C-alpha positions as CSV (number, residue, x, y, z in Angstrom):
1,M,2.4,-1.3,-32.2
2,L,-0.9,-2.6,-33.4
3,I,-2.6,-0.6,-36.3
4,A,-6.4,-0.5,-36.4
5,T,-9.6,1.5,-36.6
6,A,-12.7,2.0,-34.6
7,D,-15.5,1.5,-37.1
8,N,-15.6,4.5,-39.5
9,D,-14.2,6.9,-36.9
10,S,-10.5,6.1,-37.1
11,P,-7.8,8.7,-36.4
12,A,-5.9,10.2,-39.2
13,P,-3.7,7.7,-41.0
14,S,-0.5,9.3,-39.7
15,A,-1.3,8.4,-36.1
16,P,-0.7,4.8,-34.9
17,S,-3.8,3.3,-33.4
18,L,-5.1,0.2,-31.7
19,R,-7.3,-2.5,-33.1
20,L,-10.5,-2.8,-31.1
21,P,-12.9,-5.7,-31.5
22,G,-16.7,-5.5,-31.4
23,P,-19.2,-2.7,-32.1
24,A,-18.5,0.9,-31.1
25,A,-19.9,2.2,-27.9
26,P,-22.7,4.8,-28.2
27,S,-21.1,8.1,-29.1
28,P,-20.7,10.6,-26.2
29,A,-21.8,14.2,-26.5
30,T,-20.4,15.9,-29.6
31,G,-18.2,19.0,-29.6
32,T,-21.0,21.2,-30.9
33,P,-24.1,21.1,-28.7
34,S,-27.5,21.9,-30.0
35,S,-29.4,22.5,-26.8
36,D,-28.9,23.8,-23.3
37,T,-28.7,20.3,-22.0
38,A,-25.8,19.6,-24.5
39,Q,-24.1,22.8,-23.4
40,R,-24.1,21.5,-19.8
41,W,-22.3,18.3,-20.9
42,W,-20.0,18.5,-17.9
43,R,-22.8,18.0,-15.3
44,D,-22.8,14.2,-15.6
45,A,-19.8,13.6,-17.9
46,V,-17.3,10.8,-17.3
47,I,-13.8,12.0,-18.1
48,Y,-10.7,9.8,-18.5
49,Q,-7.5,11.2,-17.1
50,V,-4.6,10.6,-19.5
51,Y,-1.2,10.7,-17.8
52,V,0.5,11.5,-21.1
53,R,3.9,10.3,-20.2
54,S,2.6,6.8,-19.4
55,F,-0.3,6.3,-21.9
56,L,1.3,5.3,-25.3
57,D,4.7,6.1,-26.9
58,S,4.6,6.8,-30.6
59,T,8.3,7.6,-31.1
60,G,10.2,4.7,-29.4
61,D,11.9,6.9,-26.7
62,G,10.1,5.1,-23.9
63,I,8.0,8.2,-23.0
64,G,4.3,8.6,-23.9
65,D,3.4,11.5,-26.1
66,L,0.5,13.4,-27.7
67,A,0.6,11.3,-30.9
68,G,0.3,8.3,-28.6
69,V,-2.8,9.8,-27.0
70,R,-4.2,10.5,-30.5
71,A,-3.6,6.9,-31.4
72,G,-5.6,5.8,-28.3
73,L,-8.6,7.9,-28.9
74,A,-10.5,5.1,-30.6
75,Y,-9.9,2.9,-27.6
76,L,-11.3,5.6,-25.3
77,R,-14.3,6.2,-27.5
78,K,-15.1,2.5,-27.4
79,L,-14.7,2.4,-23.6
80,G,-17.5,5.1,-23.6
81,V,-16.1,8.1,-21.8
82,D,-17.1,11.6,-22.7
83,G,-13.7,13.2,-22.8
84,I,-10.1,13.3,-21.7
85,W,-8.0,15.3,-19.2
86,L,-4.4,15.6,-20.3
87,S,-1.7,15.8,-17.7
88,P,0.8,18.7,-18.3
89,F,2.8,18.5,-21.6
90,Y,4.2,22.0,-21.5
91,P,8.0,22.6,-21.8
92,S,9.5,21.7,-18.5
93,P,12.7,20.4,-16.9
94,Q,10.5,17.6,-15.6
95,H,11.5,17.9,-11.9
96,D,7.9,17.0,-11.2
97,H,7.0,15.6,-14.6
98,G,5.4,18.7,-16.0
99,Y,3.9,20.3,-12.9
100,D,7.0,22.5,-13.1
101,V,6.0,24.6,-16.1
102,A,8.7,26.6,-18.0
103,D,6.3,27.8,-20.8
104,Y,2.5,27.7,-20.5
105,R,2.0,28.3,-24.2
106,D,3.8,25.5,-25.9
107,V,4.4,21.7,-26.0
108,D,7.6,20.1,-24.7
109,P,9.4,18.4,-27.6
110,V,9.4,15.1,-25.7
111,Y,5.6,15.1,-26.1
112,G,5.3,16.6,-29.6
113,D,4.5,20.0,-30.8
114,L,1.6,22.4,-31.2
115,A,0.7,21.0,-34.6
116,E,0.3,17.5,-33.1
117,F,-1.8,19.0,-30.3
118,D,-4.1,20.6,-32.8
119,R,-4.5,17.3,-34.6
120,L,-5.3,15.6,-31.2
121,V,-8.0,18.1,-30.5
122,A,-9.5,17.8,-33.9
123,D,-9.6,14.0,-33.8
124,A,-11.0,14.0,-30.3
125,H,-13.8,16.3,-31.3
126,R,-14.6,14.3,-34.4
127,L,-15.0,11.3,-32.1
128,G,-17.3,13.2,-29.7
129,L,-14.6,13.5,-27.0
130,K,-14.0,16.7,-25.0
131,V,-10.4,17.8,-24.2
132,L,-9.4,19.3,-20.9
133,L,-5.9,20.6,-20.2
134,D,-4.1,20.6,-16.8
135,I,-3.3,24.2,-15.9
136,V,-0.8,24.9,-13.1
137,P,-1.3,28.4,-11.7
138,N,0.0,28.1,-8.1
139,H,3.7,27.7,-9.2
140,C,5.9,27.5,-12.2
141,S,9.3,26.1,-13.0
142,S,12.5,27.6,-11.7
143,A,13.5,27.6,-15.4
144,H,10.5,29.9,-16.3
145,P,11.8,33.2,-17.8
146,W,10.1,35.1,-15.1
147,F,12.0,33.3,-12.3
148,R,15.3,33.6,-14.2
149,A,14.7,37.3,-14.4
150,A,13.9,37.4,-10.7
151,L,17.3,35.9,-9.9
152,E,19.1,38.2,-12.2
153,D,17.3,41.5,-11.3
154,G,17.8,41.3,-7.6
155,P,15.8,42.5,-4.5
156,G,13.1,45.0,-5.0
157,S,12.8,44.3,-8.8
158,P,9.5,44.0,-10.6
159,A,10.5,40.4,-11.5
160,R,10.8,39.4,-7.9
161,A,7.4,40.8,-7.2
162,L,6.0,38.1,-9.3
163,F,7.0,35.5,-6.7
164,H,7.3,35.4,-2.9
165,F,10.8,36.7,-2.2
166,A,11.6,37.9,1.3
167,D,14.5,38.7,3.5
168,G,15.6,36.0,6.0
169,R,15.5,36.1,9.7
170,G,18.5,36.0,12.0
171,E,21.4,38.3,12.4
172,H,22.5,37.8,8.8
173,G,19.3,36.6,7.2
174,E,20.4,33.0,7.5
175,L,17.0,31.7,8.7
176,P,14.0,31.3,6.4
177,P,11.3,34.1,6.6
178,N,8.9,31.7,8.4
179,N,8.7,28.1,9.6
180,W,6.6,26.6,6.8
181,R,7.5,23.2,5.5
182,A,7.0,22.1,1.9
183,M,4.4,19.4,1.0
184,F,7.0,17.3,-0.7
185,G,9.4,17.5,2.2
186,G,11.9,20.0,3.6
187,P,11.6,23.8,4.3
188,A,9.3,25.7,2.0
189,W,12.0,28.4,1.5
190,S,15.2,28.4,-0.5
191,R,17.9,31.1,-0.4
192,V,19.4,32.6,-3.5
193,T,22.7,34.2,-4.2
194,E,22.4,37.7,-5.3
195,P,23.7,38.9,-8.7
196,G,27.2,40.3,-8.7
197,P,30.7,39.7,-10.1
198,A,31.2,36.6,-8.0
199,S,27.7,35.3,-8.3
200,S,26.5,32.6,-10.6
201,G,22.9,33.4,-9.9
202,A,22.3,29.9,-8.8
203,E,20.8,28.9,-5.5
204,D,24.0,27.2,-4.4
205,G,26.5,29.0,-6.5
206,G,29.1,31.7,-5.5
207,G,28.3,35.2,-4.5
208,T,26.5,36.9,-1.6
209,P,23.7,34.9,0.1
210,G,20.6,36.9,-0.4
211,Q,16.8,36.7,-0.2
212,W,14.6,33.6,0.2
213,Y,11.8,32.5,-2.1
214,L,8.7,30.4,-1.3
215,H,8.0,27.0,-2.8
216,M,5.2,24.9,-1.2
217,F,6.3,21.8,-3.2
218,T,10.0,21.8,-4.4
219,P,12.7,24.4,-4.9
220,E,12.2,23.9,-8.6
221,Q,8.6,25.0,-8.3
222,P,8.6,28.6,-7.0
223,D,5.1,29.8,-5.9
224,L,3.7,32.7,-8.0
225,N,2.5,35.8,-6.2
226,W,-1.2,36.2,-7.2
227,R,-1.4,39.5,-5.3
228,N,0.5,40.9,-8.2
229,P,-2.0,41.7,-11.0
230,A,0.6,40.9,-13.7
231,V,0.2,37.2,-12.8
232,A,-3.5,37.2,-13.3
233,A,-3.2,39.1,-16.5
234,D,-0.7,36.6,-17.9
235,F,-2.9,33.6,-17.0
236,D,-5.8,35.3,-18.7
237,Q,-3.8,35.2,-21.9
238,V,-2.7,31.6,-21.3
239,L,-6.3,30.5,-21.0
240,R,-7.2,32.3,-24.2
241,F,-4.3,30.8,-26.0
242,W,-5.6,27.2,-25.4
243,L,-9.3,28.1,-25.7
244,D,-8.5,29.6,-29.1
245,R,-7.0,26.2,-30.0
246,G,-10.3,24.5,-29.3
247,V,-10.0,23.0,-25.8
248,D,-13.1,22.4,-23.8
249,G,-11.8,23.4,-20.4
250,F,-9.2,23.1,-17.7
251,R,-8.4,21.0,-14.7
252,I,-6.9,23.4,-12.3
253,D,-4.0,22.2,-10.2
254,V,-3.8,23.3,-6.5
255,A,-7.0,25.3,-6.9
256,A,-7.2,26.2,-3.2
257,G,-3.6,27.6,-3.4
258,L,-2.5,30.8,-5.3
259,F,-2.9,33.2,-2.3
260,K,-0.9,33.0,0.9
261,H,-1.5,35.0,4.1
262,P,-0.2,38.5,3.2
263,E,2.0,38.6,6.3
264,L,3.5,35.1,5.8
265,P,3.4,34.5,9.6
266,D,4.7,31.3,11.3
267,S,2.4,28.3,11.4
268,A,1.3,26.7,14.6
269,D,1.8,23.3,12.9
270,P,4.5,23.9,10.3
271,S,5.0,20.3,9.3
272,A,1.3,19.6,8.7
273,D,1.6,19.7,4.9
274,E,4.8,17.6,4.9
275,R,3.3,15.1,7.3
276,T,0.0,14.6,5.5
277,R,1.1,15.4,2.0
278,D,-2.0,17.6,1.8
279,S,-3.0,21.2,1.8
280,V,-3.4,21.6,5.6
281,N,-1.5,24.8,6.5
282,P,-4.4,27.4,6.7
283,L,-1.9,30.3,6.1
284,A,-0.8,28.9,2.7
285,W,-4.1,27.5,1.3
286,N,-7.7,28.3,1.0
287,Q,-7.3,32.1,1.4
288,P,-10.5,34.1,0.6
289,E,-8.9,36.1,-2.2
290,V,-8.7,33.0,-4.4
291,H,-12.4,33.0,-5.1
292,Q,-12.1,36.2,-7.2
293,V,-9.7,34.5,-9.5
294,W,-12.2,31.7,-10.2
295,R,-14.9,34.3,-10.8
296,E,-12.8,35.9,-13.4
297,W,-11.9,32.6,-15.0
298,R,-15.6,31.6,-15.1
299,A,-16.5,34.9,-16.8
300,L,-13.8,34.2,-19.4
301,C,-15.1,30.7,-20.1
302,E,-18.6,32.1,-20.4
303,E,-17.3,34.7,-22.9
304,Y,-16.2,31.8,-25.2
305,T,-19.4,29.9,-24.6
306,A,-21.4,32.9,-25.7
307,R,-19.6,33.0,-29.0
308,D,-20.4,29.4,-30.1
309,G,-22.7,27.7,-27.6
310,R,-20.0,25.3,-26.5
311,D,-19.7,25.2,-22.7
312,R,-16.1,25.4,-21.4
313,L,-15.4,23.6,-18.1
314,L,-13.3,24.6,-15.1
315,V,-12.8,21.7,-12.7
316,G,-10.6,22.3,-9.6
317,E,-8.3,20.2,-7.6
318,V,-9.7,21.7,-4.3
319,S,-8.2,20.0,-1.3
320,V,-10.1,21.4,1.7
321,R,-11.2,19.8,4.9
322,T,-15.0,19.6,4.5
323,P,-17.6,19.4,1.8
324,S,-19.0,22.7,2.9
325,E,-15.7,24.4,2.3
326,Q,-15.5,22.8,-1.1
327,A,-19.0,24.0,-1.9
328,A,-17.7,27.6,-1.8
329,Y,-15.6,26.9,-4.9
330,V,-18.5,25.8,-7.0
331,R,-20.9,28.6,-6.5
332,P,-22.7,29.6,-9.7
333,D,-20.1,32.3,-10.6
334,E,-17.0,30.3,-9.7
335,L,-15.7,26.9,-10.8
336,H,-18.1,24.6,-12.6
337,Q,-16.9,21.6,-10.5
338,A,-14.3,20.5,-8.0
339,F,-13.0,17.0,-7.4
340,F,-14.7,15.4,-4.5
341,F,-11.7,13.7,-2.9
342,H,-13.7,12.5,0.2
343,L,-14.9,9.5,-1.7
344,L,-11.3,8.7,-2.8
345,T,-10.1,8.8,0.8
346,A,-13.1,7.0,2.4
347,R,-12.3,3.7,4.0
348,W,-14.2,0.7,2.8
349,D,-17.0,1.0,5.3
350,V,-20.7,1.3,4.7
351,D,-21.3,4.1,7.2
352,T,-18.3,6.1,5.9
353,F,-19.5,5.9,2.3
354,R,-23.1,6.8,3.3
355,T,-21.9,9.9,5.2
356,V,-19.5,11.0,2.4
357,I,-22.1,10.6,-0.3
358,S,-24.8,12.3,1.8
359,D,-22.5,15.3,2.6
360,A,-21.6,15.7,-1.0
361,L,-25.2,15.7,-2.2
362,T,-26.2,18.1,0.5
363,D,-23.3,20.6,0.3
364,I,-22.1,20.4,-3.3
365,A,-25.3,19.8,-5.2
366,G,-26.9,22.5,-3.1
367,T,-24.8,25.1,-4.9
368,G,-26.4,24.2,-8.3
369,S,-23.2,22.4,-9.4
370,T,-23.0,18.6,-9.5
371,V,-20.7,16.4,-7.5
372,T,-17.5,15.4,-9.3
373,W,-16.6,11.9,-8.0
374,V,-13.1,10.4,-8.2
375,L,-11.7,7.1,-6.9
376,N,-8.1,7.6,-8.1
377,N,-5.7,9.9,-9.9
378,H,-2.0,10.2,-10.7
379,D,-1.1,11.1,-7.1
380,Q,-2.8,8.2,-5.3
381,V,-2.3,4.5,-4.7
382,R,-4.3,2.5,-7.3
383,T,-7.7,1.4,-6.1
384,V,-7.1,-2.3,-6.3
385,T,-4.1,-2.0,-3.9
386,R,-5.7,0.6,-1.7
387,Y,-8.8,-1.6,-1.0
388,A,-6.7,-4.7,-0.6
389,T,-5.1,-3.2,2.5
390,E,-8.3,-2.0,4.1
391,P,-9.5,-3.6,7.3
392,G,-11.0,-7.0,6.8
393,S,-8.8,-8.0,3.8
394,G,-6.1,-9.9,5.6
395,P,-2.6,-8.8,6.5
396,G,-1.9,-5.1,5.8
397,S,0.5,-5.8,2.9
398,T,0.9,-3.8,-0.3
399,S,2.8,-6.6,-2.0
400,R,2.0,-7.5,-5.6
401,T,0.4,-10.8,-4.5
402,K,-1.9,-9.1,-2.0
403,S,-2.8,-6.3,-4.4
404,Q,-4.0,-8.7,-7.1
405,G,-5.6,-11.2,-4.8
406,G,-7.9,-11.1,-1.8
407,L,-10.6,-8.5,-1.7
408,G,-8.8,-5.7,-3.5
409,P,-10.1,-6.4,-7.0
410,A,-13.7,-7.2,-5.9
411,R,-13.9,-4.0,-3.9
412,A,-12.4,-1.9,-6.7
413,R,-15.0,-3.3,-9.1
414,A,-17.8,-2.6,-6.6
415,A,-16.6,0.9,-6.0
416,A,-16.4,1.6,-9.7
417,L,-20.0,0.5,-10.3
418,L,-21.1,2.5,-7.3
419,M,-19.4,5.7,-8.5
420,L,-21.0,5.3,-12.0
421,A,-24.4,5.1,-10.3
422,L,-24.1,8.3,-8.3
423,P,-25.6,11.6,-9.6
424,G,-23.1,14.0,-11.1
425,A,-19.8,13.6,-13.0
426,A,-17.0,11.1,-12.6
427,Y,-13.3,11.0,-13.4
428,L,-11.5,7.8,-14.3
429,Y,-7.7,7.5,-14.0
430,Q,-6.0,5.6,-16.8
431,G,-5.4,1.9,-16.0
432,E,-8.2,1.7,-13.5
433,E,-10.4,0.2,-16.3
434,L,-7.7,-2.6,-16.6
435,G,-7.8,-3.3,-12.8
436,L,-4.1,-2.4,-12.6
437,P,-2.6,-2.7,-9.1
438,E,0.0,-0.4,-7.7
439,V,3.6,-1.3,-8.6
440,V,5.0,-1.2,-5.1
441,D,8.5,-2.7,-5.6
442,L,10.1,-0.3,-8.0
443,P,13.9,-0.2,-7.2
444,D,15.1,3.0,-5.5
445,E,17.3,3.8,-8.5
446,V,14.4,4.2,-10.9
447,L,12.2,6.3,-8.7
448,T,11.6,9.8,-10.1
449,D,9.1,11.2,-7.6
450,P,10.6,14.4,-6.0
451,I,8.9,13.3,-2.7
452,F,11.4,10.3,-2.6
453,H,14.4,12.4,-3.5
454,R,13.6,15.2,-1.0
455,T,12.7,12.9,1.9
456,G,14.5,9.6,1.2
457,S,11.2,7.9,2.2
458,R,9.1,5.7,-0.1
459,Q,6.0,6.7,1.9
460,H,3.5,8.7,-0.3
461,I,5.6,8.3,-3.5
462,R,3.6,8.3,-6.7
463,D,5.7,6.4,-9.2
464,G,3.8,3.1,-8.6
465,C,0.6,4.4,-10.1
466,R,2.4,6.0,-13.1
467,V,4.1,3.0,-14.6
468,P,3.4,3.0,-18.4
469,L,0.2,1.1,-19.4
470,P,0.4,-2.4,-20.8
471,W,-1.4,-2.7,-24.2
472,S,-0.5,-6.1,-25.6
473,G,1.9,-9.0,-25.4
474,H,3.5,-11.0,-22.7
475,A,6.6,-9.0,-21.9
476,S,7.7,-5.4,-21.4
477,P,7.1,-3.0,-23.1
478,F,3.7,-4.6,-23.6
479,G,3.0,-2.5,-26.7
480,F,3.5,0.8,-24.9
481,T,6.4,1.5,-27.2
482,S,7.6,-0.3,-30.3
483,G,10.5,-0.5,-32.8
484,T,13.7,-2.4,-33.0
485,D,15.7,0.5,-31.4
486,A,12.9,1.5,-28.9
487,A,14.0,2.6,-25.5
488,E,12.8,0.9,-22.3
489,P,9.7,2.5,-20.8
490,W,10.7,5.4,-18.5
491,L,9.5,3.4,-15.5
492,P,10.0,-0.4,-15.6
493,Q,6.9,-2.5,-16.1
494,P,6.6,-5.7,-14.0
495,E,6.1,-9.1,-15.6
496,W,2.7,-9.5,-14.1
497,F,1.4,-6.5,-16.1
498,A,0.8,-9.2,-18.8
499,A,-2.3,-10.3,-17.0
500,H,-3.7,-6.7,-17.2
501,A,-2.8,-5.9,-20.8
502,T,-5.5,-4.2,-22.9
503,D,-5.7,-6.9,-25.5
504,R,-6.5,-9.5,-22.8
505,A,-9.0,-7.2,-21.1
506,L,-10.9,-6.6,-24.4
507,A,-11.0,-10.3,-25.1
508,D,-12.3,-11.3,-21.6
509,T,-15.9,-10.3,-21.1
510,R,-15.5,-10.6,-17.3
511,S,-12.6,-8.1,-17.1
512,F,-12.6,-4.7,-15.4
513,W,-12.7,-3.1,-18.9
514,H,-16.0,-4.7,-19.8
515,L,-17.5,-3.8,-16.4
516,Y,-16.6,-0.2,-17.0
517,R,-17.8,-0.2,-20.6
518,E,-21.1,-1.8,-19.7
519,G,-21.6,0.6,-16.8
520,L,-20.8,3.6,-19.0
521,Q,-23.2,2.4,-21.7
522,L,-26.0,2.0,-19.2
523,R,-25.2,5.3,-17.7
524,R,-25.8,7.0,-21.0
525,S,-28.9,4.9,-22.0
526,L,-30.8,4.8,-18.7
527,P,-32.7,8.0,-17.9
528,Q,-32.4,7.3,-14.2
529,L,-28.6,7.7,-14.2
530,G,-26.4,10.7,-14.8
531,E,-27.6,13.9,-13.3
532,G,-30.6,13.6,-11.0
533,T,-31.7,12.6,-7.5
534,L,-30.8,9.8,-5.1
535,R,-33.0,8.3,-2.4
536,W,-31.6,6.0,0.3
537,L,-33.4,2.7,0.8
538,P,-33.7,0.6,3.9
539,S,-31.0,-2.1,3.9
540,P,-29.1,-4.6,6.1
541,P,-26.2,-3.2,8.3
542,Q,-23.4,-3.9,5.8
543,V,-25.4,-2.8,2.7
544,L,-25.7,0.6,1.1
545,A,-28.8,0.8,-1.1
546,F,-30.4,3.7,-3.0
547,E,-32.8,4.4,-5.8
548,R,-32.1,6.6,-8.8
549,G,-35.0,8.2,-10.6
550,D,-37.9,5.9,-11.1
551,G,-37.1,2.3,-10.4
552,L,-33.3,2.0,-10.7
553,V,-31.8,0.4,-7.5
554,C,-28.1,0.3,-6.7
555,A,-26.8,-1.7,-3.8
556,V,-23.3,-2.3,-2.4
557,N,-22.5,-5.1,0.0
558,F,-19.5,-3.9,2.1
559,G,-19.4,-7.1,4.0
560,T,-18.0,-10.4,3.0
561,E,-21.1,-12.6,3.5
562,P,-24.0,-12.6,1.0
563,V,-27.3,-11.0,1.9
564,A,-30.8,-10.9,0.3
565,A,-30.9,-8.7,-2.8
566,P,-32.9,-5.4,-2.3
567,A,-34.7,-5.9,-5.6
568,P,-36.3,-8.9,-7.3
569,G,-34.8,-10.8,-10.3
570,A,-31.4,-10.9,-11.8
571,P,-29.5,-7.6,-11.7
572,L,-29.1,-5.5,-14.9
573,L,-25.4,-5.2,-14.1
574,A,-23.2,-6.4,-11.2
575,S,-19.5,-6.1,-10.3
576,G,-19.2,-9.8,-9.7
577,D,-21.3,-13.0,-9.8
578,C,-24.7,-12.1,-8.5
579,P,-27.5,-14.7,-8.7
580,A,-31.1,-13.5,-8.6
581,G,-32.2,-12.9,-5.0
582,T,-28.7,-12.5,-3.6
583,L,-26.1,-9.8,-3.2
584,P,-22.7,-11.4,-2.5
585,G,-20.1,-9.7,-0.4
586,S,-17.9,-7.0,-1.8
587,T,-20.3,-6.6,-4.7
588,T,-22.3,-3.8,-6.3
589,A,-25.4,-4.5,-8.5
590,W,-28.0,-2.5,-10.4
591,W,-31.6,-3.5,-10.8
592,T,-34.3,-1.7,-12.9
593,H,-37.9,-2.3,-13.7
594,S,-37.4,-0.8,-17.1
595,P,-36.6,-3.0,-20.1
596,D,-32.9,-3.8,-20.6
597,P,-31.8,-1.0,-23.0
598,R,-29.2,-3.2,-24.5
């Protein structure tokens, strides 16, 4: 593993770090704001999602960890982001890689311990980076003490009231309580064996078949019953535990979940969630009671902000059908922000992008919040590959060759520069700054995604975007892990990762990394960017053009043929070669009448 510093702001000597060439990027907002504007750092922040398991391994076990994240903070500061969002690192059986939480107040030993977490937060704040945690309130692990007690204590017990336990239908209760299907495949209910002399307490052990429990994802992730006030009270303490350790906020998993229809009736389309792998069943998601939870969490965050002036952020994974439904979650007394997935799911089409952006600015910004733009995350096919298979890019193949060639990379670069030009906040998934394609040919025997193991289908599986990052070198493990006895990375890295390794990206000024870095630098130095207004400009049919503030023009050519540029002169920044007076196909460019701030 390479050892290095980032100017005078290197991590503590005990943490391995990466050597980064060149001058440091402008420092993002510090952890202690001095004005109301600084308090509202989240309104136009760019946050980097760290999938801890795949970021950087400090111990040689083939699994990324918190010390690895700490070692990479200098790299992230140099990139120019404002903060990090950490995927779950809590104690967990890892049935869904941490989204099955067994203890919300600790660190799984595979990732480190609380002392290492505290060092990570301290180093991040010293470098001006915010730290967001991933909180999972919809469900816990079947290994959680609450659920183990529910199995042992039996029907009617207070422990079972913390979950959705119900008697089955049919003559002997042999049928599930309703017809719902789980998002990750199969029925949304599992039957338990009741405690007794012949019972093991396990779902498929001996004893008397008993009640069923609800799990909208996998049987190892029982849904919590938020109609029980004890659940809300415990999560209040969980949030305080981490806020007291200095975190700057939380990304909330399945934020439109928590409450189910109180009568748990049959669904008219029970397989909708399973079919779409999305929150579609209106009886299981987006129930009105969930908004009171976010009001209480918002009040808790503001309590901490009132103490020291540091704004704490709540950003929700809110999967709902329309921007207007999402807007209900970001009202002034609820979540600060919610991911705007409609941009992520938009097809590469000028009219689609214009509609999506317009709807967001109308519905979300109208609440007083700012739009939180995303192009990718740990659950989605990587952008380069997704855009390579869009209409107009040739055969609909997701092979490695098609993903790296064709229009995929150009469109991904153009989309990134577009996102950074939009008003509001943005989230960047690790590896996108390297232009990593999806790894689509992982062998079945290495796949870990519960979707694959529950359905037997590779459709919708998420392992391909979670392969450990390549940092350096020409062969696996590409600097992700090191040591003579180091284990192989937990998912195998393909040979072609070498072309995307961080050391090559840093050395190549035409790389994805430098495009992101320059875009982030300009976003912080140009007054027209960040939070503010957007005005659409007249443009040719395949071009999306708008003005930010006074005199900054952004234009995207969604077509494949060049058009006349919407602004005179050479662009300030472009996603590809862009001669003065021309906007090539699959390209985004920025122009400004202001002097170049660099």
